[in-house]
C-alpha positions in Angstrom: 108.3 138.9 108.4 104.7 139.6 109.5 102.6 136.7 110.7 99.2 136.3 112.3 99.3 134.7 115.7 96.8 133.9 118.5 97.2 134.3 122.3 94.7 132.7 124.6 94.3 133.0 128.3 91.7 132.6 131.0 89.6 135.4 132.4 88.7 136.1 136.0 85.1 137.4 135.8 82.6 138.5 138.4 78.9 137.6 138.2 77.9 140.8 136.4 80.6 140.3 133.8 79.6 136.6 133.3 76.0 137.6 132.7 77.1 140.2 130.1 79.3 137.6 128.4 76.4 135.2 128.3 74.2 137.8 126.7 76.9 138.4 124.0 77.3 134.7 123.3 73.5 134.3 123.1 73.1 137.2 120.7 75.9 135.8 118.5 74.3 132.4 118.5 70.9 133.9 117.7 72.3 136.0 114.8 74.0 132.9 113.3 70.9 130.8 113.4 68.7 133.7 112.1 71.1 134.3 109.3 71.3 130.6 108.4 67.5 130.3 108.3 67.3 133.5 106.2 69.8 132.1 103.7 67.9 128.8 103.4 64.6 130.6 102.8 65.9 133.1 100.3 67.7 130.4 98.3 64.5 128.3 98.1 62.5 131.3 96.9 64.9 133.1 94.6 67.8 130.7 94.1 70.2 133.2 95.7 71.3 133.8 99.3 72.3 137.1 100.9 75.8 137.7 102.2 76.8 138.9 105.6 76.5 142.6 104.8 73.0 142.3 103.5 72.0 140.1 106.5 73.4 142.6 109.0 71.6 145.5 107.3 68.3 143.6 107.6 69.0 142.6 111.2 69.6 146.2 112.1 66.2 147.1 110.7 64.5 144.5 112.8 66.2 145.5 116.0 63.9 148.2 117.0 60.6 146.3 116.4 61.5 142.6 116.9 64.8 142.3 118.8 65.2 145.3 121.1 67.2 143.2 123.5 70.1 143.2 121.0 70.9 146.8 122.0 72.2 145.5 125.3 75.3 144.0 123.7 78.0 145.2 121.3 77.1 145.4 117.6 80.2 143.4 116.8 78.8 140.1 118.3 76.0 139.6 115.7 78.1 141.2 112.9 81.0 138.8 113.4 78.6 135.8 113.8 77.2 136.6 110.3 80.7 136.8 108.9 81.4 133.4 110.4 78.2 132.1 108.7 79.6 133.4 105.3 82.8 131.6 106.1 81.0 128.4 106.9 79.2 128.4 103.5 82.5 129.2 101.7 84.1 126.1 103.2 80.9 124.1 102.4 81.1 125.0 98.7 84.9 124.3 98.7 84.4 120.8 100.1 81.6 120.1 97.6 83.9 121.3 94.7 86.8 119.1 95.9 84.5 116.0 96.3 84.8 115.8 100.1 82.1 115.4 102.7 79.9 118.5 102.2 79.2 119.5 105.9 76.3 121.9 105.4 76.3 124.6 108.2 74.2 123.5 111.1 72.1 125.5 113.6 73.8 126.2 116.9 72.2 124.8 120.1 72.4 126.1 123.6 72.7 122.4 124.7 76.1 122.2 123.1 77.5 125.0 125.1 77.4 128.8 125.4 79.7 129.2 122.4 81.8 132.3 121.7 81.6 135.8 120.3 84.2 138.0 118.6 84.8 141.7 119.2 86.7 144.3 117.1 87.5 147.9 117.6 89.5 149.5 120.5 91.1 146.7 122.5 93.7 147.6 125.1 95.8 145.1 127.0 97.2 145.8 130.5 99.4 143.7 132.8 96.5 142.2 134.8 93.5 143.0 132.6 92.1 143.6 129.1 89.7 146.3 128.0 87.0 145.3 125.5 84.2 147.2 123.8 80.9 147.1 125.9 82.5 144.7 128.4 84.9 147.1 130.0 88.0 146.0 131.8 88.2 142.3 132.5 90.7 140.7 134.9 93.1 138.1 133.7 94.2 135.0 135.6 97.7 135.1 134.0 99.8 138.2 134.3 101.8 139.8 131.4 101.0 137.0 128.9 98.9 138.8 126.3 100.9 141.2 124.1 100.1 144.9 124.2 99.8 147.2 121.3 103.3 148.3 120.1 105.2 148.8 116.9 105.6 145.1 116.5 102.1 144.1 117.5 98.7 145.1 116.0 95.6 143.6 117.6 93.0 142.5 115.1 90.2 141.1 117.3 89.3 139.4 120.6 87.2 136.2 120.9 85.5 135.4 124.2 84.6 131.7 124.7 83.3 129.5 127.5 84.3 125.9 128.2 83.2 123.9 131.2 82.3 127.0 133.2 85.6 128.8 132.5 85.8 131.9 130.3 88.7 132.6 128.0 89.9 135.4 125.7 91.8 134.8 122.5 93.6 137.7 120.8 94.3 137.6 117.1 97.3 139.8 116.3 99.6 140.7 113.5 103.1 140.4 114.7 106.4 141.3 113.1 109.1 138.7 113.7 112.7 138.5 112.7 113.5 136.2 109.8 115.6 133.3 111.3 117.4 130.4 109.7 117.3 127.2 111.8 120.6 125.4 111.6 119.5 122.2 113.4 119.7 118.6 112.0 117.4 117.0 109.5 115.1 114.5 111.2 112.2 112.2 110.5 109.3 111.8 112.8 107.1 108.7 113.0 103.8 109.3 114.9 102.0 106.4 116.4 99.9 105.0 119.1 102.5 103.2 121.2 104.6 106.4 121.3 103.2 109.8 120.3 106.3 110.5 118.2 109.6 108.7 117.5 112.4 110.9 116.2 115.2 109.6 114.0 117.8 110.9 116.4 116.5 108.5 119.1 114.2 110.9 120.9 110.9 109.3 122.0 107.8 111.4 122.9 105.5 109.4 125.1 101.8 109.2 124.4 99.9 110.6 127.4 96.8 108.4 126.5 94.6 110.9 128.2 91.3 109.4 127.0 92.3 105.9 128.0 93.4 107.2 131.5 90.0 108.7 132.2 87.8 106.2 130.2 86.4 104.5 133.3 85.6 107.8 135.0 83.9 109.1 131.9 81.9 106.0 131.5 80.6 106.2 135.1 79.7 109.9 134.8 77.9 109.3 131.5 75.9 106.6 133.2 75.0 108.8 136.1 73.9 111.6 133.8 71.6 109.3 131.9 69.9 108.1 135.1 69.0 111.6 136.3 65.7 113.3 135.4 65.8 115.8 132.5 66.3 119.5 133.4 66.9 118.7 137.1 69.6 120.4 139.2 71.4 117.1 139.9 71.6 116.4 136.2 73.0 119.9 135.5 75.7 119.4 138.2 76.8 116.1 136.7 76.8 117.5 133.2 79.2 120.3 134.4 81.5 117.6 136.0 81.4 115.7 132.7 82.3 118.8 130.8 85.2 119.6 133.1 86.6 116.0 132.8 86.4 116.2 129.0 88.2 119.6 129.1 90.9 118.1 131.3 91.4 115.2 128.8 91.7 117.7 125.9 94.2 119.9 127.9 96.5 116.9 128.7 96.5 115.9 125.0 97.1 119.5 123.8 99.9 120.1 126.3 101.9 117.0 125.1 101.5 117.9 121.5 102.4 121.6 121.9 105.6 120.7 123.9 106.7 118.1 121.3 106.0 120.2 118.2 107.6 123.4 119.7 110.8 121.4 120.5 111.0 119.9 117.0 110.3 123.2 115.2 112.9 125.2 117.3 115.7 122.7 117.3 115.5 121.0 113.9 116.0 122.5 110.4 113.9 120.0 108.4 111.2 117.8 109.8 109.7 115.0 107.7 106.3 113.5 108.5 104.2 110.8 106.8 100.9 111.7 105.2 98.7 109.2 107.1 95.2 108.3 106.1 93.7 109.2 109.5 90.1 108.9 108.2 90.8 105.3 107.1 92.4 104.5 110.5 89.3 105.8 112.3 87.2 103.3 110.4 89.0 100.4 112.1 87.1 99.8 115.3 90.1 98.1 116.9 92.4 101.2 116.9 89.9 104.0 116.3 89.8 105.2 119.9 93.6 105.1 120.3 94.1 107.0 117.0 91.6 109.7 117.9 93.2 110.0 121.3 96.7 110.5 119.7 95.4 113.3 117.4 97.7 112.8 114.5 96.3 115.7 112.4 96.7 118.2 115.2 100.4 117.1 115.5 100.9 117.9 111.8 98.8 121.1 111.9 100.9 122.6 114.7 104.2 121.7 113.0 103.0 123.4 109.8 102.8 126.8 111.4 105.5 126.5 114.0 108.1 125.5 111.4 107.3 128.8 109.6 107.7 130.7 112.9 111.1 129.3 113.9 112.8 129.2 110.4 112.6 125.4 109.9 110.9 123.4 107.1 108.3 120.7 107.0 108.2 117.9 104.4 105.2 115.5 104.1 106.2 112.2 102.7 103.8 110.5 100.2 101.0 108.5 101.7 102.2 105.2 100.3 105.8 105.6 101.2 106.9 102.3 102.9 108.4 103.9 106.0 107.7 100.9 108.3 108.3 98.1 105.8 111.6 99.4 104.3 114.9 98.6 106.0 116.7 101.8 106.9 120.1 100.2 106.4 119.9 98.3 103.0 116.6 99.5 101.6 114.9 96.1 101.5 111.1 96.3 101.6 109.0 93.6 103.3 105.9 92.5 101.6 104.0 92.0 104.8 104.4 93.6 108.3 101.8 93.2 111.0 100.9 96.1 113.2 101.7 94.0 116.3 105.3 93.5 115.2 107.2 96.1 117.2 110.7 95.0 116.3 111.8 95.2 112.6 114.1 92.4 111.4 115.5 92.7 107.9 115.5 89.4 106.0 118.3 90.6 103.7 120.9 92.3 105.9 119.8 91.1 109.3 119.2 94.5 110.9 117.2 94.4 114.1 115.8 97.7 115.2 112.7 99.2 116.8 109.9 99.5 114.3 109.1 103.1 114.9 112.8 104.1 114.9 113.3 102.3 111.6 110.3 104.2 110.1 111.6 107.6 111.4 115.1 106.8 109.9 113.4 106.1 106.5 111.5 109.4 106.7 114.7 111.3 107.5 116.1 109.9 104.2 113.2 111.4 102.3 114.7 114.9 102.9 118.0 113.8 101.4 116.5 112.3 98.3 114.0 115.2 98.0 116.5 117.6 96.5 117.8 115.0 94.1 114.3 114.3 92.6 113.2 117.9 92.5 112.5 119.0 88.9 111.9 122.5 87.4 108.2 122.3 88.2 108.9 121.8 91.9 107.4 118.3 91.9 108.7 115.3 93.9 107.5 111.8 93.2 104.2 113.1 91.7 103.6 115.5 94.6 103.8 119.2 94.2 105.3 121.4 96.9 103.0 124.2 98.1 105.6 126.7 99.3 108.4 128.8 97.9 111.9 127.3 97.7 114.4 129.3 99.8 118.1 129.1 99.1 120.4 127.9 101.8 124.1 128.8 102.4 125.3 126.2 99.9 123.2 127.7 97.1 120.8 124.8 96.8 117.1 125.0 97.0 115.6 123.9 100.3 111.9 122.9 100.9 109.8 125.2 103.1 106.3 124.1 102.4 104.2 120.9 102.4 104.0 118.2 99.9 100.3 117.8 98.8 99.0 114.3 98.6 
């Protein structure tokens, strides 16, 4: 099976290389903003907007007379930026068609960071460095992590990005992996605020609460930044400290989620998650910060592609499935259950169990009932499966996709 995968690691650049990367990032940002303005103007005048190919052709014509400084960087930087602009408009029209929030493409600002740029062409990976077009050979901080070109790997592109003063390279590759069949158990996973994830087999993944841990320090730094004069050196130093602290919070959160999702995808055959209304939860000011810090959607997104890598399956239970209110032993459903109630007590059979563990047990039962309610149209409880139905050793169909809803 051939999949697309990304590998990201930090670069170790000297001052000359940092300056060159800044020029590439600035050129990509300029091309994106120029293309966006051109699209808006042409649409207002003619009712049509040019695509990335037409915009790049026009930009090449203007290089000699208006933008000669663009010859200092690789031609891939503005070209890929215009392709990103086309992609942004494609997603904008898709959201409008589906009735979601439109999210019209915005102009990129230098104040929001240096941004990134993508390079294609001849890319070679060595043990300690990577060779990129126009940038030359750049040293890596991590040895032997990036895959090199081989019969199983084909490098598509390299993206250079900057975050809090640190430069990173991300390789997008096509990789051939062996088809594997995961023989682990079927489990349900209840994500939450108290614990990041509670698994039906009793495993509990603790929530690092990274934002809460650094909330006081973030508040003090933000206050200090607001008191400094604009464009002063002291303000720039504090802004860099604030960026580094935000990056640390994000890295702590991503580390916990990556470890948990990789463990579940590698060791379990079927993982059942609940389709939570995260947008609705974020509108509740009492739990909004905690929900955003837990990053429920990122947990689901990583499981979606990791289960495909490691031969396991992911099932998304319907949004209104009563995982917390239903008794996992007798099936009795409570009419009311407060969020502050952490222990579930069944009024019918007397079961006393942790609330999150009870919910994960109910979610695990969804996988068992899923095959029974499957019809010829691959629909379950009004929700259509999005992937093909592989056959297991027993000859029965087994879910490999996601239930929409």
